N, C-alpha and C positions, 0 to 999 in steps of 0.2 A: 598269373602275375599282374600286378598293377603297373602302370606306367612309371610311377615314382620308384618302383623297385629297381629300375635301371640306374637311377641316381645312387641308390644304396649299394648296388653291385660295383659301380665305378669307384665309390668311396672305399669300399672294402679293399679293392686293389690299391688304393692310394696309401693304405697303411698308416703308420704313425706320422708320416710327412703330410698326409692329406693332399687335397687338390685345391689349386687356385680356381677362381671362376673360369678363366680361359682354358685351363687344363680339363676341367669338368665338361665344359661345353664341347671342346674339340674331341675329347675321348668318346663322348656319346655320338657326336656327329660322325666320326670315323666308323663306329660300330654300325650305325644306320646305313652308311654308304657301302661298307665293305662286307656286311653280313645281311644281305637282303631279306632273309627269312625273319629277321627281327621285326620288321615293320611292314606297313605303316600302322597297323592296328596296335594299340597300346604302346606306341612309341612317340617320339617327338618329331615335329616338322620344323626344319631349319630354314631360315631365309638369310639373304645377304645383308649384313649389318656393318657397323663401323670397323670391326676387326674380324670379318669373315662370317662363317655360318653361326647363327645365333638362334636360340629358342628361349623366350622369356619363361615358358612353363617349367623349364628346368629349375629356375630360381624359386618359382612358386612352390613346386614340389619339394625342393630342399627346405624351404621355410616350414612346410607342413611336417616333414620328417624331423626337423629340429624341435617342433612343438611336441612331437611324440617321443622325444629323447632318443631317437634312433641315430641322429647325427648332431654334431656341434658346429656352429658357424662362428669362427673366431674373427672378429672385426677389429681392425686398427684403422687409424686415419688414412694410411696409405694402401691397405689391401685387406682382402678377406681370405680365409682358408676354410675349407669344408673337411670335417673329420668324422669318421664313423665312431660310434660308441659301442660298448659291450652289448647293449641291447640291440643295436643295429647289426652287430656281428651275429647274434643269435637269430635274427630275422633272415640274414643271408644264408645261414646254415639250413634254415627251414625252406627257403625258396630254391636253393641250389639244385635239387633234383629236377626242377622244372626247366632249367637252363641247359640247352644242348651243349655238349662238350666243346664243339667248335666255337660257339658263341662265347662261352665262358673263357676259353683260351684267347680268343681274339680281343675281348675286352681287357683282359689282364695285360696283354702285350701292348695294346693301345694306351692304356693308362701309364704303364711303365715308360713308354716312348715319350708321351707328353711331359712326364716328370723330368725327363732328361734334356728337354729342349729349353732354350731361353725363350722369353716371351716373343721376341722378334723372330727367332728361328722357327718357332711353332707356327706363327702366323704365315711366315714365308712358305713353309713346307705345305701348309693347307692350300694357300693360293696357287702354288705351283701345280699341285695335283688336281685342284678343283677351282679353276680360274673364274668360273661363273659366280662364285661367292665373293669375288673381289669388287663387284660392281658398285657397292655403296661404301667402300672402304675409306677410312680416314688414315689408314696406315700407309706410310710411304716406304718403298724399298726399290 
């Protein structure tokens, strides 16, 4: 599996609703923190940023996936959404056998959880569990 396959897997679980940038970032962060066998090889390194754990390479990889028509990035003046395409779903079916069942299930659960949270609730929950990632925060709570 390539590192960008993790973005594709997260978006697969995002379904038709897709994932906002913060939902995508935090879903992958949680996967890396809670399922240690995922990384660090071929995974993302997060650092404390304005709204908690952040990794710029996730967006770089998402842009690359969009160029390959595996995902769509819908942009409006107020926000962006990342959505998987049918081609992306076919790629997920191809790589699924490489993903351990525990990892698959954890990522599905993490994505569903992030989708249920408000922006501020998601940031708060991440800071509560991982306070070290609050160090550079601009988010007040």
